C-alpha positions in Angstrom: -9.5 -14.5 -42.6 -12.4 -13.2 -40.5 -13.1 -14.9 -37.2 -16.6 -15.8 -36.2 -17.9 -14.7 -32.7 -21.2 -14.7 -31.1 -21.8 -11.0 -31.7 -20.3 -10.5 -35.2 -22.1 -13.0 -37.3 -23.7 -10.5 -39.7 -20.3 -8.9 -40.5 -18.6 -12.3 -40.6 -21.2 -13.7 -43.1 -20.6 -10.7 -45.4 -16.9 -11.1 -45.3 -17.0 -14.9 -46.0 -19.4 -14.4 -48.9 -16.9 -11.8 -50.4 -14.0 -14.3 -50.0 -16.0 -17.1 -51.6 -17.0 -14.8 -54.5 -13.4 -13.9 -55.0 -12.4 -17.5 -55.2 -15.2 -18.3 -57.6 -17.1 -20.7 -55.3 -19.9 -18.5 -53.9 -22.5 -20.5 -55.9 -21.9 -23.5 -53.6 -23.6 -21.7 -50.7 -26.6 -20.3 -52.7 -28.5 -23.5 -53.2 -28.6 -27.0 -51.8 -26.7 -29.4 -54.0 -28.1 -32.6 -52.5 -30.8 -33.0 -55.1 -29.0 -31.1 -57.8 -28.8 -32.8 -61.2 -25.7 -32.6 -63.3 -25.7 -33.1 -67.0 -22.4 -34.9 -67.0 -20.1 -36.6 -64.5 -17.5 -34.0 -65.2 -19.8 -31.1 -64.1 -20.5 -33.0 -60.9 -16.9 -33.5 -60.1 -16.1 -29.8 -60.8 -18.9 -28.8 -58.5 -17.7 -31.1 -55.7 -14.2 -29.7 -56.1 -15.4 -26.1 -55.7 -17.6 -27.2 -52.8 -14.6 -28.7 -51.0 -12.7 -25.5 -51.6 -15.6 -23.5 -50.1 -15.8 -25.7 -47.1 -12.1 -25.3 -46.5 -12.4 -21.5 -46.6 -15.4 -21.5 -44.2 -13.6 -23.7 -41.7 -10.6 -21.4 -41.7 -13.0 -18.6 -40.7 -14.3 -20.5 -37.6 -12.7 -20.8 -34.3 -12.5 -24.0 -32.3 -15.2 -22.8 -30.1 -17.8 -22.9 -32.9 -16.2 -25.7 -35.1 -18.5 -28.3 -33.5 -21.5 -26.7 -35.2 -20.3 -27.6 -38.7 -18.4 -30.8 -38.3 -21.3 -33.0 -39.5 -22.0 -30.8 -42.5 -21.7 -32.5 -45.9 -21.5 -29.3 -48.0 -20.6 -25.6 -47.8 -24.3 -24.8 -48.1 -25.1 -27.0 -45.1 -22.4 -25.3 -43.1 -23.8 -21.8 -43.7 -27.4 -23.0 -42.9 -26.4 -24.4 -39.6 -24.5 -21.3 -38.6 -27.4 -19.2 -39.6 -29.8 -21.2 -37.5 -27.6 -20.7 -34.5 -26.5 -17.0 -34.8 -29.4 -15.6 -36.8 -32.4 -16.9 -35.0 -35.7 -15.4 -36.0 -37.5 -15.8 -32.7 -39.7 -13.4 -30.8 -37.2 -13.3 -27.9 -34.4 -12.4 -30.3 -36.4 -9.5 -31.7 -37.3 -8.3 -28.3 -33.7 -8.4 -27.1 -32.5 -6.4 -30.2 -35.4 -3.8 -29.9 -34.6 -3.3 -26.2 -30.9 -2.5 -27.1 -32.1 -0.2 -29.8 -34.4 1.7 -27.5 -31.8 2.1 -24.8 -29.1 3.2 -27.3 -28.1 6.8 -26.6 -25.4 9.0 -28.0 -23.3 11.0 -25.4 -22.1 14.5 -26.0 -18.5 13.3 -26.2 -19.3 10.4 -28.7 -18.4 10.8 -32.3 -21.4 10.5 -34.6 -19.6 8.1 -36.9 -19.1 5.7 -34.0 -22.7 6.1 -32.9 -24.0 5.4 -36.5 -22.0 2.2 -36.5 -23.7 0.9 -33.4 -27.1 2.0 -34.7 -26.6 0.3 -38.1 -25.5 -2.9 -36.5 -28.7 -3.1 -34.4 -30.9 -2.3 -37.4 -29.2 -5.0 -39.4 -29.5 -7.5 -36.7 -33.2 -6.7 -36.3 -33.8 -7.1 -40.0 -31.9 -10.4 -40.0 -34.2 -11.6 -37.2 -37.2 -11.2 -39.4 -38.4 -7.7 -38.6 -39.2 -5.2 -41.4 -38.5 -1.5 -40.7 -39.6 1.3 -42.9 -37.1 4.0 -43.8 -39.1 6.5 -41.7 -39.0 4.2 -38.7 -35.2 4.0 -38.9 -35.0 7.8 -39.1 -37.2 8.2 -36.0 -35.2 5.6 -34.0 -31.9 7.4 -34.9 -33.2 10.9 -34.0 -34.4 9.5 -30.6 -30.9 8.4 -29.7 -29.4 11.9 -30.1 -28.6 14.3 -27.2 -30.3 17.8 -26.8 -27.4 19.4 -28.7 -28.9 18.3 -32.0 -32.4 19.6 -31.1 -32.2 22.5 -33.7 -31.3 20.2 -36.6 -33.9 17.7 -35.5 -36.6 20.4 -35.6 -35.4 21.5 -39.1 -35.6 17.9 -40.3 -39.1 17.5 -38.9 -40.3 20.6 -40.8 -38.9 19.3 -44.1 -41.6 18.3 -46.5 -39.4 16.4 -48.9 -39.0 12.7 -48.6 -35.9 11.8 -46.6 -33.8 8.7 -46.4 -31.5 7.6 -43.6 -28.3 8.6 -45.6 -29.7 12.2 -46.0 -30.4 12.5 -42.3 -26.9 11.2 -41.4 -25.2 13.7 -43.7 -27.1 16.6 -42.1 -26.3 15.5 -38.6 -22.6 15.1 -39.6 -22.6 18.6 -41.0 -24.1 20.0 -37.8 -21.5 18.2 -35.7 -18.7 19.7 -37.8 -20.2 23.2 -37.4 -20.4 22.7 -33.6 -16.8 21.7 -33.5 -15.6 24.6 -35.5 -17.5 27.1 -33.2 -16.1 25.5 -30.0 -12.6 25.5 -31.3 -10.5 28.5 -30.0 -9.4 31.1 -32.5 -5.8 31.8 -33.3 -5.9 35.2 -31.5 -7.0 33.4 -28.3 -4.2 30.9 -28.7 -1.7 33.6 -29.3 -2.8 35.6 -26.3 -2.6 32.5 -24.2 0.9 31.8 -25.4 2.0 35.3 -24.7 0.5 35.3 -21.2 2.3 32.1 -20.3 5.7 33.5 -21.4 5.2 36.9 -19.8 7.7 37.7 -17.1 6.3 39.2 -13.9 8.0 42.5 -13.1 8.6 43.4 -9.5 10.0 46.2 -7.4 13.7 46.1 -7.0 13.6 48.1 -3.9 11.3 46.2 -1.6 11.2 43.1 -3.7 7.4 43.2 -4.0 5.3 42.2 -7.0 2.3 44.4 -7.1 4.2 47.6 -8.0 7.5 48.8 -9.6 10.3 50.7 -8.1 8.9 54.0 -9.5 5.7 53.5 -7.5 7.2 52.0 -4.4 5.6 53.4 -1.2 9.0 53.0 0.5 10.6 55.3 -2.1 11.5 58.0 0.4 13.9 55.6 2.1 15.9 55.3 -1.1 16.1 59.1 -1.6 17.2 59.8 2.0 20.5 58.0 1.9 23.3 59.9 3.5 21.3 63.1 4.1 19.8 63.5 0.7 16.4 65.1 0.6 13.4 63.5 -1.2 13.2 64.5 -4.8 10.0 65.0 -6.8 9.0 62.7 -9.6 10.1 65.2 -12.2 13.2 63.3 -13.1 11.1 60.3 -14.2 10.1 61.9 -17.5 12.2 62.5 -20.6 14.6 65.3 -20.1 15.3 64.4 -16.6 19.0 64.8 -17.2 18.9 68.1 -15.3 18.4 66.7 -11.8 21.3 67.2 -9.3 23.6 68.8 -11.9 25.4 70.6 -9.2 26.2 67.6 -7.0 29.7 66.4 -7.3 30.1 62.8 -8.3 26.8 62.3 -10.0 26.7 61.2 -13.6 23.8 60.7 -15.9 23.2 57.6 -17.9 23.8 57.7 -21.6 20.4 56.4 -22.4 17.3 58.6 -22.1 15.4 58.2 -18.8 12.0 56.6 -19.4 8.9 56.2 -17.3 9.5 52.7 -16.3 10.2 52.0 -12.7 13.3 49.8 -13.3 15.3 52.5 -15.1 14.3 55.0 -12.4 15.6 52.7 -9.7 18.8 52.1 -11.6 19.4 55.8 -11.4 18.9 55.6 -7.6 21.3 52.7 -7.4 23.8 54.8 -9.3 23.4 57.7 -6.9 23.9 55.4 -3.9 27.1 53.9 -5.2 28.6 57.3 -6.1 27.7 58.7 -2.7 29.4 55.7 -1.0 32.7 56.6 -2.8 
């Protein structure tokens, strides 16, 4: 059962009325039965039975904090009237309080429009329950004033519309614009794939001096590798394909079975091979 609180009377009243209608006893809260005339005694007893059932349902929807308001009520109708006089006061101060909340209501950039519409509709309903009458155009103006500058373009488009608009139409256009903004700001699949590949990319480094900014083929200390045990520096010609011809005449040198590429790591492996063979 719904629970009555100081700030949810409007929603609570709607839920209670739905429950009473489902149980077939909603008519007991529509009119006062004090001066009601019954044609037969049986009709009177049946009404009293349904009224007792309605009272029981209403009491189950009220907490101990507010139960004192209805303890002296003689009928379900009397219960609802007393609760209405307490939580739905139609005074000037009540209207002023609600209007102040409506004026200060603002929608943040990070707030979902659905959540904002819920707060706005609650204030409008409370203001109408307090006795104020708002035209449809007034509701639309109040809603548009609560939106951030992001929705300025759609607000201008709505202002230039000559057709009659209602609040539901304006809400639908605003929700469409929100969906469009979200789709534009969402990163594409290519960007996600690029980001994924970048995160999993292994950083290559020089295996000679153990530095990151360059590979072994471009190492500035490369002359040190080629001068081991009296060997003279060799040009870069062996880096390209077909580099199998270098140092053919040297004893103990062997060529790798794979083709020699332009990458620095393979070139350095050839240097390592030369060094090991020279050490034998």
